C-alpha positions, 0 to 999 in steps of 0.5 A: 460480761464481768459486770454481769457476773459481779452483779449476780454474785452480789445478788446471791450474797444479798439473798443469803445464798453465799458468803463473800470474804472481801479484802482477803488473799488466798495463800495456799490450798488445803489438801487431805487424802489427795483432795483439795478440801479448803483454802488458807487465806490472809485477812486483816493480817491474820491467817484463816482457813475455810473448808468445803466439799469442793474448791473452784478456782476462778482466778485472774490472768497471768500476763505478767509472766511475759516481759511485754503484755497489755494485761494489768500489773496485778495479773501475776498468775497467783491463782495458777501458782496455787493450783500448781503447788497443789499438784494441778497440771497447767497447760497452754500458758504460751497461748496468750494474746499480745495486742500489737498496738498500745501506748506506754505513757512517758514520765518526765519526757522519758519512756516508761519502763517495760512492764508499765501498764500501757494504754490499749489502743483499739484494734479498730485503728488497724481496721481503718488502715493503720500498719505495723512498723518497727522502731525504725519505721519499717514494716516487718510483717511482710517478712513473715507472712505475705498477707496484709491481714496478720489476723487472717495469717494467724488463723489460716490453716496454711500458717506454719508453727514457725510463722505463728511463733514469729508473729507471737514474738514480734507482737509481744516485743514490737521488733527484733534486732539481729544479734543477741535479741533486743527488745525495742519499741515499735509503733502503729502508723496511721498514715494510711488511715482516714483522719475522719474515721481513725479512732483513738484509744478506747480503753485501758488495758486493765479492762481488756484482759 
């Protein structure tokens, strides 16, 4: 979908219908009489501005607001911050998708730090029978919902807010240990999956936001 949008923008630029300002970073929204009338931006080290009858923000993600995310490291909510500083109301920021299966690559034999861009493992591995276990190798989802299909649990009308909250916490942090909460890495076990059909990693997280 993103490729189709980009091609449409490039076609419109080639036809002279729009102007694209590349290598630019928006820094603030310009306001006049309670309306947003333009954008200030940095380009080649200089502060410039552009004005219009309307300003539409088509901005990137905000996954890096969370300690654990499969969003790329550039998804830092810059566009949301622009809107918020201009007086816009932000909503539903807690409804982020957390993929429970990803691979954090190690450096020099040591685990990569939290926040490093992970390699997203296709959800198809769970469709082939993979199960979610914590850092101790123990299954944790049955504690919060009896169904083996946690996707169905999150969409079921019977799922309580408490259940959903636990699902979000666990899929975001892999597991929780008693006491003060501590983030630990978990894993997806493939012991129930067919080796002939179990897929490997398909795409990097930067392509799946």
